[in-house]
C-alpha positions in Angstrom: 2.2 16.1 -9.0 3.8 13.1 -7.5 1.8 13.3 -4.3 -1.4 13.4 -6.4 -0.3 10.3 -8.4 0.5 8.5 -5.2 -2.8 9.3 -3.6 -4.7 8.4 -6.8 -3.1 4.9 -6.5 -4.4 4.5 -3.0 -7.8 5.9 -3.7 -8.2 4.0 -7.0 -8.0 0.6 -5.3 -10.6 1.5 -2.7 -12.8 3.1 -5.5 -12.8 -0.3 -7.3 -14.3 -1.9 -4.2 -16.8 0.8 -3.6 -17.9 0.6 -7.3 -18.4 -3.1 -6.9 -20.4 -2.8 -3.7 -22.4 0.1 -5.1 -23.4 -1.8 -8.2 -24.2 -4.8 -6.1 -22.4 -8.1 -5.9 -25.2 -9.7 -8.0 -24.1 -7.7 -11.0 -20.5 -8.8 -11.0 -18.9 -12.2 -11.7 -17.0 -14.1 -9.2 -13.8 -13.6 -11.2 -14.1 -9.8 -11.2 -15.0 -9.8 -7.5 -11.9 -11.9 -6.8 -9.7 -9.5 -8.8 -11.2 -6.5 -7.1 -10.5 -7.9 -3.6 -7.0 -8.8 -4.7 -6.3 -5.3 -5.9 -7.8 -3.8 -2.7 -5.8 -5.9 -0.3 -2.6 -5.7 -2.4 -3.1 -1.9 -2.4 -3.7 -1.9 1.4 -0.6 -4.0 1.9 1.5 -1.7 -0.4 0.1 1.4 1.4 0.9 0.0 4.9 4.3 -1.4 4.0 5.7 1.1 1.5 3.9 4.4 2.1 3.4 4.2 5.9 6.0 1.8 7.4 8.9 2.8 5.1 7.9 6.4 5.3 8.2 6.4 9.1 11.4 4.2 8.8 12.9 6.9 6.6 12.0 9.6 9.1 13.5 7.6 11.9 16.7 7.0 9.9 17.1 10.7 9.3 16.4 11.6 12.9 19.2 9.3 14.1 21.6 10.2 11.3 21.2 14.0 11.5 19.9 14.3 15.1 16.8 16.2 13.9 13.7 16.3 16.0 15.2 14.4 18.9 12.1 14.7 21.0 10.0 12.8 18.5 12.3 9.7 18.2 10.2 7.7 20.6 6.9 8.7 19.0 8.2 7.8 15.5 9.5 4.5 16.8 6.0 3.7 18.2 4.3 4.7 15.0 6.7 2.6 13.0 6.0 -0.4 15.2 2.2 0.2 14.8 2.6 0.3 11.0 4.7 -2.9 11.1 1.8 -4.6 12.9 -0.6 -3.4 10.1 1.8 -4.8 7.5 1.8 -8.2 9.2 -2.0 -8.2 9.6 -2.6 -7.4 5.9 0.0 -9.9 4.8 -1.8 -12.6 6.8 -5.1 -11.5 5.3 -3.6 -11.8 1.8 -2.3 -15.2 2.4 -5.6 -16.4 3.7 -7.6 -14.7 0.9 -5.3 -16.3 -1.7 -6.6 -19.7 -0.8 -10.2 -18.6 -1.5 -9.7 -16.2 -4.4 -7.6 -18.5 -6.5 -10.7 -20.6 -6.8 -11.9 -17.9 -9.2 -8.7 -16.5 -10.7 -5.5 -18.3 -11.3 -2.7 -18.2 -8.7 -0.5 -16.6 -11.3 -3.0 -13.8 -11.9 -3.4 -13.3 -8.1 0.4 -13.1 -7.7 0.8 -10.8 -10.7 -1.8 -8.3 -9.3 0.0 -8.2 -5.9 3.4 -7.8 -7.5 2.2 -5.1 -10.0 0.4 -3.2 -7.2 3.5 -3.3 -5.0 5.7 -2.1 -7.9 3.3 0.7 -8.7 3.2 1.9 -5.1 7.0 1.7 -4.7 7.5 3.6 -7.9 5.0 6.3 -6.9 6.6 6.7 -3.5 10.1 6.8 -5.0 9.0 9.5 -7.4 7.3 11.4 -4.7 10.4 11.5 -2.4 12.7 12.3 -5.4 10.5 15.3 -6.2 10.7 16.5 -2.6 14.5 16.2 -2.7 14.7 18.0 -6.0 12.6 20.9 -4.6 14.9 21.1 -1.6 18.0 21.5 -3.7 16.5 24.4 -5.6 
């Protein structure tokens, strides 16, 4: 259930963009397009930072703490480094986009979308991991 919710958040943001592109940019106002791009890139940032980077950081933590899967330590460290690169790239894209998109939506709305998206992803990931830990205790 929690995995489905988490995946729906990810897919939902991309679906917004596909819907806009499918309908054609001529049928959407500049404000709605700016909001859609903000949601898509905020969702991408959240996915890269929370879901992927923190997911691999958590795996790495447990590997070192409990000594599980010692042969994969290097691989997980490399994946984590790659995900951190993605986080930095998307963060840079968001900073650049903000200058352009806030011509059509307010800076406050832009920031609210990014913060709301990050909160939703963090909550979904937390619920997902908590559901896994509850299952393990059973």
